[in-house]
N, CA, C and O atoms as a printed pandas DataFrame, in Angstrom:
     atom_number atom_name residue_name chain_id  residue_number  x_coord  y_coord  z_coord
0              1         N          MET        A               1    0.850   -1.166    0.000
1              2        CA          MET        A               1    0.000    0.000    0.000
2              3         C          MET        A               1    0.895    1.229    0.000
3              4         O          MET        A               1    1.926    1.256    0.673
4              5         N          THR        A               2    0.502    2.232   -0.748
5              6        CA          THR        A               2    1.279    3.467   -0.816
6              7         C          THR        A               2    0.640    4.546    0.056
7              8         O          THR        A               2   -0.503    4.405    0.490
8              9         N          ALA        A               3    1.374    5.608    0.305
9             10        CA          ALA        A               3    0.872    6.707    1.134
10            11         C          ALA        A               3   -0.379    7.339    0.532
11            12         O          ALA        A               3   -1.228    7.840    1.268
12            13         N          ASP        A               4   -0.506    7.323   -0.786
13            14        CA          ASP        A               4   -1.676    7.924   -1.443
14            15         C          ASP        A               4   -2.917    7.036   -1.392
15            16         O          ASP        A               4   -4.000    7.485   -1.767
16            17         N          GLU        A               5   -2.788    5.803   -0.943
17            18        CA          GLU        A               5   -3.924    4.883   -0.892
18            19         C          GLU        A               5   -4.707    4.948    0.417
19            20         O          GLU        A               5   -5.746    4.299    0.539
20            21         N          PHE        A               6   -4.238    5.707    1.385
21            22        CA          PHE        A               6   -4.966    5.819    2.642
22            23         C          PHE        A               6   -6.283    6.546    2.397
23            24         O          PHE        A               6   -6.329    7.527    1.655
24            25         N          GLU        A               7   -7.362    6.057    3.028
25            26        CA          GLU        A               7   -8.691    6.633    2.840
26            27         C          GLU        A               7   -9.178    7.272    4.139
27            28         O          GLU        A               7   -9.104    6.674    5.212
28            29         N          VAL        A               8   -9.676    8.498    4.015
29            30        CA          VAL        A               8  -10.200    9.225    5.167
30            31         C          VAL        A               8  -11.348    8.436    5.795
31            32         O          VAL        A               8  -12.227    7.941    5.090
32            33         N          GLY        A               9  -11.334    8.324    7.120
33            34        CA          GLY        A               9  -12.387    7.630    7.858
34            35         C          GLY        A               9  -12.163    6.136    8.011
35            36         O          GLY        A               9  -12.936    5.466    8.696
36            37         N          LYS        A              10  -11.124    5.601    7.390
37            38        CA          LYS        A              10  -10.819    4.169    7.505
38            39         C          LYS        A              10   -9.830    3.938    8.640
39            40         O          LYS        A              10   -9.034    4.815    8.974
40            41         N          ILE        A              11   -9.891    2.748    9.227
41            42        CA          ILE        A              11   -9.023    2.384   10.341
42            43         C          ILE        A              11   -7.780    1.667    9.810
43            44         O          ILE        A              11   -7.858    0.781    8.958
44            45         N          TYR        A              12   -6.631    2.087   10.349
45            46        CA          TYR        A              12   -5.345    1.475   10.024
46            47         C          TYR        A              12   -4.675    1.051   11.321
47            48         O          TYR        A              12   -5.078    1.477   12.404
48            49         N          PHE        A              13   -3.656    0.214   11.211
49            50        CA          PHE        A              13   -3.038   -0.385   12.378
50            51         C          PHE        A              13   -1.529   -0.184   12.376
51            52         O          PHE        A              13   -0.877   -0.241   11.334
52            53         N          SER        A              14   -0.995    0.050   13.562
53            54        CA          SER        A              14    0.441    0.048   13.786
54            55         C          SER        A              14    0.746   -1.272   14.480
55            56         O          SER        A              14    0.170   -1.573   15.526
56            57         N          CYS        A              15    1.645   -2.058   13.904
57            58        CA          CYS        A              15    1.965   -3.383   14.445
58            59         C          CYS        A              15    3.459   -3.478   14.739
59            60         O          CYS        A              15    4.292   -3.138   13.899
60            61         N          GLY        A              16    3.780   -3.934   15.916
61            62        CA          GLY        A              16    5.177   -4.093   16.280
62            63         C          GLY        A              16    5.306   -4.963   17.510
63            64         O          GLY        A              16    4.360   -5.634   17.922
64            65         N          TYR        A              17    6.495   -4.939   18.090
65            66        CA          TYR        A              17    6.770   -5.790   19.239
66            67         C          TYR        A              17    7.263   -4.955   20.417
67            68         O          TYR        A              17    7.999   -3.984   20.243
68            69         N          LEU        A              18    6.846   -5.350   21.617
69            70        CA          LEU        A              18    7.252   -4.677   22.841
70            71         C          LEU        A              18    8.705   -5.000   23.190
71            72         O          LEU        A              18    9.457   -4.125   23.621
72            73         N          LEU        A              19    9.093   -6.264   23.000
73            74        CA          LEU        A              19   10.427   -6.732   23.395
74            75         C          LEU        A              19   11.196   -7.270   22.194
75            76         O          LEU        A              19   10.603   -7.748   21.227
76            77         N          ARG        A              20   12.499   -7.186   22.265
77            78        CA          ARG        A              20   13.342   -7.605   21.149
78            79         C          ARG        A              20   13.365   -9.122   20.947
79            80         O          ARG        A              20   13.361   -9.591   19.809
80            81         N          PHE        A              21   13.388   -9.894   22.041
81            82        CA          PHE        A              21   13.529  -11.348   21.903
82            83         C          PHE        A              21   12.280  -12.130   22.263
83            84         O          PHE        A              21   12.319  -13.357   22.352
84            85         N          ARG        A              22   11.182  -11.439   22.469
85            86        CA          ARG        A              22    9.907  -12.099   22.749
86            87         C          ARG        A              22    8.849  -11.443   21.874
87            88         O          ARG        A              22    8.776  -10.216   21.812
88            89         N          PRO        A              23    8.041  -12.230   21.207
89            90        CA          PRO        A              23    7.057  -11.663   20.276
90            91         C          PRO        A              23    5.796  -11.130   20.967
91            92         O          PRO        A              23    4.681  -11.529   20.628
92            93         N          VAL        A              24    5.979  -10.230   21.931
93            94        CA          VAL        A              24    4.829   -9.621   22.598
94            95         C          VAL        A              24    4.311   -8.524   21.663
95            96         O          VAL        A              24    4.962   -7.492   21.503
96            97         N          PRO        A              25    3.149   -8.740   21.049
97            98        CA          PRO        A              25    2.697   -7.793   20.028
98            99         C          PRO        A              25    2.146   -6.498   20.611
99           100         O          PRO        A              25    1.513   -6.485   21.666
100          101         N          LEU        A              26    2.404   -5.426   19.901
101          102        CA          LEU        A              26    1.778   -4.132   20.165
102          103         C          LEU        A              26    0.999   -3.783   18.911
103          104         O          LEU        A              26    1.576   -3.585   17.842
104          105         N          ILE        A              27   -0.309   -3.708   19.051
105          106        CA          ILE        A              27   -1.172   -3.396   17.918
106          107         C          ILE        A              27   -2.054   -2.228   18.323
107          108         O          ILE        A              27   -2.801   -2.311   19.298
108          109         N          GLU        A              28   -1.966   -1.152   17.580
109          110        CA          GLU        A              28   -2.775    0.020   17.870
110          111         C          GLU        A              28   -3.574    0.398   16.633
111          112         O          GLU        A              28   -3.067    0.347   15.513
112          113         N          ALA        A              29   -4.818    0.776   16.846
113          114        CA          ALA        A              29   -5.691    1.202   15.757
114          115         C          ALA        A              29   -5.766    2.727   15.736
115          116         O          ALA        A              29   -5.705    3.376   16.780
116          117         N          ALA        A              30   -5.900    3.286   14.538
117          118        CA          ALA        A              30   -6.066    4.727   14.373
118          119         C          ALA        A              30   -6.897    4.975   13.122
119          120         O          ALA        A              30   -6.859    4.194   12.171
120          121         N          VAL        A              31   -7.646    6.072   13.134
121          122        CA          VAL        A              31   -8.484    6.441   11.995
122          123         C          VAL        A              31   -7.740    7.504   11.185
123          124         O          VAL        A              31   -7.287    8.508   11.735
124          125         N          PHE        A              32   -7.619    7.279    9.877
125          126        CA          PHE        A              32   -6.967    8.267    9.013
126          127         C          PHE        A              32   -7.930    9.427    8.808
127          128         O          PHE        A              32   -9.068    9.229    8.382
128          129         N          ILE        A              33   -7.466   10.651    9.115
129          130        CA          ILE        A              33   -8.345   11.818    8.990
130          131         C          ILE        A              33   -7.907   12.774    7.892
131          132         O          ILE        A              33   -8.603   13.754    7.624
132          133         N          GLY        A              34   -6.778   12.519    7.251
133          134        CA          GLY        A              34   -6.403   13.333    6.104
134          135         C          GLY        A              34   -4.919   13.617    6.027
135          136         O          GLY        A              34   -4.153   13.365    6.957
136          137         N          LYS        A              35   -4.551   14.151    4.884
137          138        CA          LYS        A              35   -3.161   14.510    4.611
138          139         C          LYS        A              35   -3.046   16.031    4.668
139          140         O          LYS        A              35   -3.857   16.743    4.076
140          141         N          ASN        A              36   -2.050   16.518    5.373
141          142        CA          ASN        A              36   -1.774   17.965    5.462
142          143         C          ASN        A              36   -3.004   18.758    5.897
143          144         O          ASN        A              36   -3.293   19.803    5.313
144          145         N          ILE        A              37   -3.726   18.294    6.897
145          146        CA          ILE        A              37   -4.978   18.950    7.286
146          147         C          ILE        A              37   -4.757   20.348    7.863
147          148         O          ILE        A              37   -5.693   21.146    7.919
148          149         N          TYR        A              38   -3.541   20.648    8.288
149          150        CA          TYR        A              38   -3.228   21.992    8.790
150          151         C          TYR        A              38   -2.324   22.735    7.812
151          152         O          TYR        A              38   -1.679   23.714    8.187
152          153         N          GLY        A              39   -2.273   22.284    6.580
153          154        CA          GLY        A              39   -1.377   22.874    5.587
154          155         C          GLY        A              39   -0.112   22.042    5.466
155          156         O          GLY        A              39    0.162   21.175    6.296
156          157         N          VAL        A              40    0.653   22.321    4.421
157          158        CA          VAL        A              40    1.882   21.575    4.180
158          159         C          VAL        A              40    2.956   22.079    5.139
159          160         O          VAL        A              40    3.146   23.286    5.289
160          161         N          SER        A              41    3.640   21.168    5.771
161          162        CA          SER        A              41    4.717   21.491    6.702
162          163         C          SER        A              41    5.992   21.784    5.919
163          164         O          SER        A              41    6.185   21.238    4.833
164          165         N          PRO        A              42    6.859   22.630    6.449
165          166        CA          PRO        A              42    8.166   22.841    5.800
166          167         C          PRO        A              42    8.978   21.545    5.713
167          168         O          PRO        A              42    9.871   21.414    4.875
168          169         N          ASP        A              43    8.650   20.583    6.596
169          170        CA          ASP        A              43    9.351   19.297    6.605
170          171         C          ASP        A              43    8.782   18.302    5.603
171          172         O          ASP        A              43    9.331   17.211    5.451
172          173         N          GLY        A              44    7.696   18.649    4.916
173          174        CA          GLY        A              44    7.082   17.746    3.944
174          175         C          GLY        A              44    5.661   17.366    4.330
175          176         O          GLY        A              44    5.115   17.847    5.323
176          177         N          ASP        A              45    5.078   16.494    3.523
177          178        CA          ASP        A              45    3.698   16.057    3.747
178          179         C          ASP        A              45    3.580   15.252    5.035
179          180         O          ASP        A              45    4.511   14.568    5.461
180          181         N          ARG        A              46    2.399   15.360    5.636
181          182        CA          ARG        A              46    2.099   14.608    6.854
182          183         C          ARG        A              46    0.736   13.948    6.724
183          184         O          ARG        A              46   -0.213   14.547    6.216
184          185         N          HIS        A              47    0.650   12.702    7.191
185          186        CA          HIS        A              47   -0.611   11.977    7.267
186          187         C          HIS        A              47   -1.112   12.079    8.709
187          188         O          HIS        A              47   -0.380   11.778    9.651
188          189         N          PHE        A              48   -2.369   12.508    8.871
189          190        CA          PHE        A              48   -2.931   12.703   10.203
190          191         C          PHE        A              48   -3.898   11.582   10.556
191          192         O          PHE        A              48   -4.693   11.134    9.729
192          193         N          PHE        A              49   -3.808   11.144   11.806
193          194        CA          PHE        A              49   -4.643   10.079   12.341
194          195         C          PHE        A              49   -5.258   10.558   13.648
195          196         O          PHE        A              49   -4.793   11.518   14.262
196          197         N          GLN        A              50   -6.319    9.863   14.056
197          198        CA          GLN        A              50   -6.947   10.145   15.344
198          199         C          GLN        A              50   -7.263    8.813   15.999
199          200         O          GLN        A              50   -7.689    7.864   15.341
200          201         N          ASP        A              51   -7.045    8.756   17.317
201          202        CA          ASP        A              51   -7.348    7.491   17.987
202          203         C          ASP        A              51   -8.862    7.252   17.914
203          204         O          ASP        A              51   -9.644    8.202   17.941
204          205         N          PRO        A              52   -9.268    5.989   17.823
205          206        CA          PRO        A              52  -10.694    5.666   17.639
206          207         C          PRO        A              52  -11.608    6.195   18.741
207          208         O          PRO        A              52  -12.747    6.568   18.461
208          209         N          ALA        A              53  -11.136    6.237   19.984
209          210        CA          ALA        A              53  -11.985    6.723   21.078
210          211         C          ALA        A              53  -12.389    8.177   20.851
211          212         O          ALA        A              53  -13.530    8.550   21.123
212          213         N          HIS        A              54  -11.475    8.994   20.361
213          214        CA          HIS        A              54  -11.795   10.393   20.086
214          215         C          HIS        A              54  -12.585   10.541   18.782
215          216         O          HIS        A              54  -13.529   11.328   18.709
216          217         N          TYR        A              55  -12.199    9.789   17.767
217          218        CA          TYR        A              55  -12.873    9.886   16.471
218          219         C          TYR        A              55  -14.363    9.539   16.593
219          220         O          TYR        A              55  -15.212   10.186   15.980
220          221         N          PHE        A              56  -14.661    8.529   17.378
221          222        CA          PHE        A              56  -16.046    8.070   17.526
222          223         C          PHE        A              56  -16.709    8.594   18.805
223          224         O          PHE        A              56  -17.737    8.061   19.223
224          225         N          ARG        A              57  -16.135    9.633   19.434
225          226        CA          ARG        A              57  -16.662   10.146   20.705
226          227         C          ARG        A              57  -18.124   10.562   20.598
227          228         O          ARG        A              57  -18.929   10.216   21.463
228          229         N          GLU        A              58  -18.474   11.291   19.558
229          230        CA          GLU        A              58  -19.858   11.751   19.410
230          231         C          GLU        A              58  -20.822   10.574   19.307
231          232         O          GLU        A              58  -21.882   10.572   19.932
232          233         N          GLU        A              59  -20.448    9.582   18.516
233          234        CA          GLU        A              59  -21.276    8.383   18.365
234          235         C          GLU        A              59  -21.394    7.628   19.689
235          236         O          GLU        A              59  -22.475    7.156   20.042
236          237         N          ARG        A              60  -20.288    7.514   20.420
237          238        CA          ARG        A              60  -20.294    6.828   21.711
238          239         C          ARG        A              60  -21.146    7.590   22.723
239          240         O          ARG        A              60  -21.850    6.977   23.525
240          241         N          ASN        A              61  -21.087    8.926   22.692
241          242        CA          ASN        A              61  -21.914    9.728   23.602
242          243         C          ASN        A              61  -23.394    9.572   23.282
243          244         O          ASN        A              61  -24.229    9.528   24.185
244          245         N          PHE        A              62  -23.720    9.487   21.989
245          246        CA          PHE        A              62  -25.110    9.283   21.598
246          247         C          PHE        A              62  -25.607    7.932   22.118
247          248         O          PHE        A              62  -26.715    7.839   22.645
248          249         N          GLU        A              63  -24.795    6.890   21.971
249          250        CA          GLU        A              63  -25.172    5.570   22.484
250          251         C          GLU        A              63  -25.330    5.605   24.005
251          252         O          GLU        A              63  -26.236    4.973   24.549
252          253         N          ALA        A              64  -24.455    6.339   24.689
253          254        CA          ALA        A              64  -24.555    6.453   26.144
254          255         C          ALA        A              64  -25.864    7.125   26.542
255          256         O          ALA        A              64  -26.528    6.687   27.481
256          257         N          MET        A              65  -26.242    8.200   25.822
257          258        CA          MET        A              65  -27.507    8.886   26.113
258          259         C          MET        A              65  -28.692    7.950   25.921
259          260         O          MET        A              65  -29.624    7.950   26.724
260          261         N          GLU        A              66  -28.656    7.143   24.844
261          262        CA          GLU        A              66  -29.742    6.193   24.595
262          263         C          GLU        A              66  -29.883    5.196   25.736
263          264         O          GLU        A              66  -30.987    4.737   26.028
264          265         N          GLU        A              67  -28.769    4.859   26.382
265          266        CA          GLU        A              67  -28.776    3.892   27.473
266          267         C          GLU        A              67  -28.893    4.566   28.840
267          268         O          GLU        A              67  -28.826    3.898   29.872
268          269         N          GLY        A              68  -29.067    5.880   28.847
269          270        CA          GLY        A              68  -29.211    6.608   30.104
270          271         C          GLY        A              68  -27.920    6.752   30.875
271          272         O          GLY        A              68  -27.945    6.929   32.093
272          273         N          LEU        A              69  -26.793    6.682   30.191
273          274        CA          LEU        A              69  -25.489    6.814   30.833
274          275         C          LEU        A              69  -24.883    8.180   30.521
275          276         O          LEU        A              69  -25.311    8.867   29.594
276          277         N          GLU        A              70  -23.892    8.555   31.301
277          278        CA          GLU        A              70  -23.214    9.827   31.075
278          279         C          GLU        A              70  -22.148    9.650   29.998
279          280         O          GLU        A              70  -21.414    8.662   30.003
280          281         N          GLY        A              71  -22.065   10.598   29.085
281          282        CA          GLY        A              71  -21.061   10.556   28.026
282          283         C          GLY        A              71  -19.740   11.151   28.481
283          284         O          GLY        A              71  -19.569   11.490   29.651
284          285         N          GLU        A              72  -18.806   11.274   27.541
285          286        CA          GLU        A              72  -17.486   11.824   27.823
286          287         C          GLU        A              72  -17.440   13.301   27.477
287          288         O          GLU        A              72  -18.125   13.749   26.557
288          289         N          SER        A              73  -16.637   14.056   28.208
289          290        CA          SER        A              73  -16.488   15.485   27.933
290          291         C          SER        A              73  -15.472   15.696   26.810
291          292         O          SER        A              73  -14.745   14.778   26.430
292          293         N          ASP        A              74  -15.439   16.914   26.293
293          294        CA          ASP        A              74  -14.480   17.268   25.252
294          295         C          ASP        A              74  -13.155   17.756   25.827
295          296         O          ASP        A              74  -12.271   18.170   25.077
296          297         N          GLU        A              75  -13.011   17.710   27.136
297          298        CA          GLU        A              75  -11.830   18.251   27.790
298          299         C          GLU        A              75  -10.621   17.321   27.720
299          300         O          GLU        A              75   -9.551   17.686   28.207
300          301         N          GLU        A              76  -10.751   16.157   27.143
301          302        CA          GLU        A              76   -9.683   15.160   27.157
302          303         C          GLU        A              76   -8.738   15.257   25.968
303          304         O          GLU        A              76   -7.949   14.338   25.751
304          305         N          GLY        A              77   -8.787   16.330   25.191
305          306        CA          GLY        A              77   -7.943   16.453   24.005
306          307         C          GLY        A              77   -8.633   15.865   22.791
307          308         O          GLY        A              77   -9.782   15.428   22.861
308          309         N          ASN        A              78   -7.915   15.859   21.677
309          310        CA          ASN        A              78   -8.540   15.392   20.436
310          311         C          ASN        A              78   -7.945   14.106   19.879
311          312         O          ASN        A              78   -8.477   13.563   18.911
312          313         N          GLY        A              79   -6.864   13.605   20.454
313          314        CA          GLY        A              79   -6.278   12.332   20.028
314          315         C          GLY        A              79   -5.684   12.334   18.638
315          316         O          GLY        A              79   -5.491   11.270   18.050
316          317         N          ILE        A              80   -5.386   13.517   18.093
317          318        CA          ILE        A              80   -4.846   13.611   16.729
318          319         C          ILE        A              80   -3.322   13.570   16.779
319          320         O          ILE        A              80   -2.695   14.190   17.638
320          321         N          PHE        A              81   -2.743   12.828   15.841
321          322        CA          PHE        A              81   -1.288   12.786   15.700
322          323         C          PHE        A              81   -0.963   12.644   14.222
323          324         O          PHE        A              81   -1.831   12.304   13.418
324          325         N          PHE        A              82    0.283   12.903   13.870
325          326        CA          PHE        A              82    0.662   12.786   12.461
326          327         C          PHE        A              82    1.870   11.882   12.299
327          328         O          PHE        A              82    2.631   11.638   13.235
328          329         N          VAL        A              83    2.017   11.396   11.074
329          330        CA          VAL        A              83    3.172   10.606   10.679
330          331         C          VAL        A              83    3.688   11.240    9.390
331          332         O          VAL        A              83    2.902   11.469    8.471
332          333         N          PRO        A              84    4.992   11.531    9.294
333          334        CA          PRO        A              84    5.508   12.047    8.024
334          335         C          PRO        A              84    5.177   11.070    6.891
335          336         O          PRO        A              84    5.309    9.856    7.051
336          337         N          SER        A              85    4.756   11.600    5.769
337          338        CA          SER        A              85    4.288   10.749    4.668
338          339         C          SER        A              85    5.314    9.737    4.202
339          340         O          SER        A              85    4.953    8.645    3.763
340          341         N          GLU        A              86    6.601   10.087    4.291
341          342        CA          GLU        A              86    7.618    9.131    3.822
342          343         C          GLU        A              86    7.734    7.926    4.756
343          344         O          GLU        A              86    8.346    6.923    4.389
344          345         N          HIS        A              87    7.157    8.010    5.956
345          346        CA          HIS        A              87    7.223    6.897    6.911
346          347         C          HIS        A              87    5.881    6.205    7.132
347          348         O          HIS        A              87    5.822    5.179    7.809
348          349         N          VAL        A              88    4.818    6.745    6.578
349          350        CA          VAL        A              88    3.480    6.255    6.931
350          351         C          VAL        A              88    3.259    4.792    6.548
351          352         O          VAL        A              88    2.620    4.063    7.306
352          353         N          THR        A              89    3.762    4.343    5.411
353          354        CA          THR        A              89    3.522    2.945    5.032
354          355         C          THR        A              89    4.355    1.980    5.859
355          356         O          THR        A              89    4.014    0.801    5.950
356          357         N          ALA        A              90    5.441    2.454    6.466
357          358        CA          ALA        A              90    6.235    1.597    7.348
358          359         C          ALA        A              90    5.595    1.499    8.734
359          360         O          ALA        A              90    5.846    0.541    9.464
360          361         N          LEU        A              91    4.773    2.481    9.099
361          362        CA          LEU        A              91    4.196    2.521   10.438
362          363         C          LEU        A              91    2.724    2.137   10.492
363          364         O          LEU        A              91    2.204    1.852   11.571
364          365         N          ALA        A              92    2.052    2.126    9.363
365          366        CA          ALA        A              92    0.616    1.833    9.366
366          367         C          ALA        A              92    0.287    0.829    8.275
367          368         O          ALA        A              92    0.878    0.842    7.195
368          369         N          THR        A              93   -0.667   -0.042    8.578
369          370        CA          THR        A              93   -1.091   -1.054    7.615
370          371         C          THR        A              93   -2.609   -1.188    7.657
371          372         O          THR        A              93   -3.259   -0.751    8.607
372          373         N          ASP        A              94   -3.150   -1.789    6.633
373          374        CA          ASP        A              94   -4.601   -2.012    6.571
374          375         C          ASP        A              94   -4.947   -3.349    7.226
375          376         O          ASP        A              94   -4.085   -3.992    7.824
376          377         N          LEU        A              95   -6.198   -3.760    7.115
377          378        CA          LEU        A              95   -6.650   -4.995    7.755
378          379         C          LEU        A              95   -5.893   -6.216    7.235
379          380         O          LEU        A              95   -5.598   -7.128    8.007
380          381         N          THR        A              96   -5.578   -6.249    5.952
381          382        CA          THR        A              96   -4.820   -7.375    5.403
382          383         C          THR        A              96   -3.439   -7.443    6.041
383          384         O          THR        A              96   -2.964   -8.530    6.371
384          385         N          GLY        A              97   -2.797   -6.312    6.216
385          386        CA          GLY        A              97   -1.493   -6.274    6.869
386          387         C          GLY        A              97   -1.574   -6.725    8.312
387          388         O          GLY        A              97   -0.682   -7.419    8.802
388          389         N          LEU        A              98   -2.653   -6.330    9.003
389          390        CA          LEU        A              98   -2.858   -6.777   10.385
390          391         C          LEU        A              98   -3.020   -8.291   10.432
391          392         O          LEU        A              98   -2.430   -8.951   11.287
392          393         N          GLN        A              99   -3.807   -8.840    9.532
393          394        CA          GLN        A              99   -4.010  -10.288    9.487
394          395         C          GLN        A              99   -2.687  -11.011    9.239
395          396         O          GLN        A              99   -2.413  -12.040    9.856
396          397         N          ASP        A             100   -1.871  -10.470    8.333
397          398        CA          ASP        A             100   -0.559  -11.071    8.060
398          399         C          ASP        A             100    0.325  -11.038    9.298
399          400         O          ASP        A             100    0.986  -12.025    9.619
400          401         N          PHE        A             101    0.340   -9.899    9.998
401          402        CA          PHE        A             101    1.148   -9.750   11.209
402          403         C          PHE        A             101    0.725  -10.768   12.259
403          404         O          PHE        A             101    1.568  -11.463   12.826
404          405         N          VAL        A             102   -0.566  -10.860   12.518
405          406        CA          VAL        A             102   -1.079  -11.796   13.523
406          407         C          VAL        A             102   -0.805  -13.237   13.098
407          408         O          VAL        A             102   -0.461  -14.075   13.931
408          409         N          GLY        A             103   -0.953  -13.525   11.819
409          410        CA          GLY        A             103   -0.703  -14.876   11.319
410          411         C          GLY        A             103    0.733  -15.337   11.500
411          412         O          GLY        A             103    0.993  -16.535   11.614
412          413         N          ARG        A             104    1.659  -14.403   11.528
413          414        CA          ARG        A             104    3.080  -14.748   11.699
414          415         C          ARG        A             104    3.500  -14.866   13.164
415          416         O          ARG        A             104    4.592  -15.361   13.444
416          417         N          LEU        A             105    2.673  -14.430   14.092
417          418        CA          LEU        A             105    3.060  -14.428   15.511
418          419         C          LEU        A             105    3.448  -15.814   16.016
419          420         O          LEU        A             105    4.427  -15.948   16.751
420          421         N          ALA        A             106    2.705  -16.839   15.637
421          422        CA          ALA        A             106    2.988  -18.201   16.126
422          423         C          ALA        A             106    4.321  -18.723   15.623
423          424         O          ALA        A             106    4.875  -19.650   16.213
424          425         N          MET        A             107    4.851  -18.151   14.546
425          426        CA          MET        A             107    6.128  -18.618   13.987
426          427         C          MET        A             107    7.326  -17.846   14.534
427          428         O          MET        A             107    8.468  -18.176   14.216
428          429         N          GLU        A             108    7.081  -16.831   15.344
429          430        CA          GLU        A             108    8.175  -16.032   15.912
430          431         C          GLU        A             108    8.968  -16.869   16.911
431          432         O          GLU        A             108    8.407  -17.744   17.571
432          433         N          PRO        A             109   10.284  -16.602   17.027
433          434        CA          PRO        A             109   11.073  -17.296   18.051
434          435         C          PRO        A             109   10.472  -17.024   19.437
435          436         O          PRO        A             109   10.043  -15.907   19.724
436          437         N          ASN        A             110   10.445  -18.015   20.260
437          438        CA          ASN        A             110    9.929  -17.944   21.635
438          439         C          ASN        A             110    8.412  -17.793   21.705
439          440         O          ASN        A             110    7.885  -17.468   22.769
440          441         N          ALA        A             111    7.706  -18.015   20.622
441          442        CA          ALA        A             111    6.244  -17.864   20.611
442          443         C          ALA        A             111    5.576  -18.812   21.602
443          444         O          ALA        A             111    4.609  -18.427   22.259
444          445         N          ARG        A             112    6.068  -20.033   21.720
445          446        CA          ARG        A             112    5.454  -21.004   22.639
446          447         C          ARG        A             112    5.543  -20.538   24.087
447          448         O          ARG        A             112    4.687  -20.886   24.901
448          449         N          GLU        A             113    6.560  -19.759   24.415
449          450        CA          GLU        A             113    6.711  -19.240   25.774
450          451         C          GLU        A             113    5.726  -18.102   26.048
451          452         O          GLU        A             113    5.409  -17.832   27.206
452          453         N          ILE        A             114    5.256  -17.455   25.035
453          454        CA          ILE        A             114    4.433  -16.254   25.174
454          455         C          ILE        A             114    2.945  -16.523   25.022
455          456         O          ILE        A             114    2.140  -16.000   25.793
456          457         N          PHE        A             115    2.568  -17.334   24.037
457          458        CA          PHE        A             115    1.161  -17.481   23.686
458          459         C          PHE        A             115    0.562  -18.779   24.175
459          460         O          PHE        A             115    1.172  -19.845   24.084
460          461         N          GLY        A             116   -0.656  -18.665   24.699
461          462        CA          GLY        A             116   -1.431  -19.861   25.032
462          463         C          GLY        A             116   -1.957  -20.472   23.747
463          464         O          GLY        A             116   -2.053  -19.791   22.726
464          465         N          GLY        A             117   -2.298  -21.751   23.791
465          466        CA          GLY        A             117   -2.897  -22.409   22.638
466          467         C          GLY        A             117   -1.900  -22.970   21.644
467          468         O          GLY        A             117   -2.301  -23.537   20.628
468          469         N          LEU        A             118   -0.584  -22.824   21.916
469          470        CA          LEU        A             118    0.412  -23.355   20.988
470          471         C          LEU        A             118    1.027  -24.654   21.498
471          472         O          LEU        A             118    1.862  -25.254   20.821
472          473         N          GLY        A             119    0.624  -25.083   22.670
473          474        CA          GLY        A             119    1.201  -26.313   23.224
474          475         C          GLY        A             119    2.579  -26.037   23.810
475          476         O          GLY        A             119    3.046  -24.898   23.839
476          477         N          SER        A             120    3.216  -27.106   24.277
477          478        CA          SER        A             120    4.549  -26.887   24.882
478          479         C          SER        A             120    5.628  -27.634   24.133
479          480         O          SER        A             120    6.800  -27.562   24.504
């Protein structure tokens, strides 16, 4: 996938490992909200993302109201961050990339020590 293939409103994933010699996965989801949304930076193009909790806050608050629960305030920030465009494809992947990453976890060195369901 190229940097120009990211679609606004779609969820992408950052996949990596917590430790060097143990395949403890770190998987984070983020919603792509646009390229250069604050203008072009002197450092080059930037791809902007927002964490799902903030992106879907209004929808979650509406669901909370329907259930008679209290929603979240807007005082918690906006959860927006950027990735320089030249690095975005190395740091973010689509659902197919996530599936590939997860599918390879069982083959990582020391996987049997980390994951249940692989036997001993």
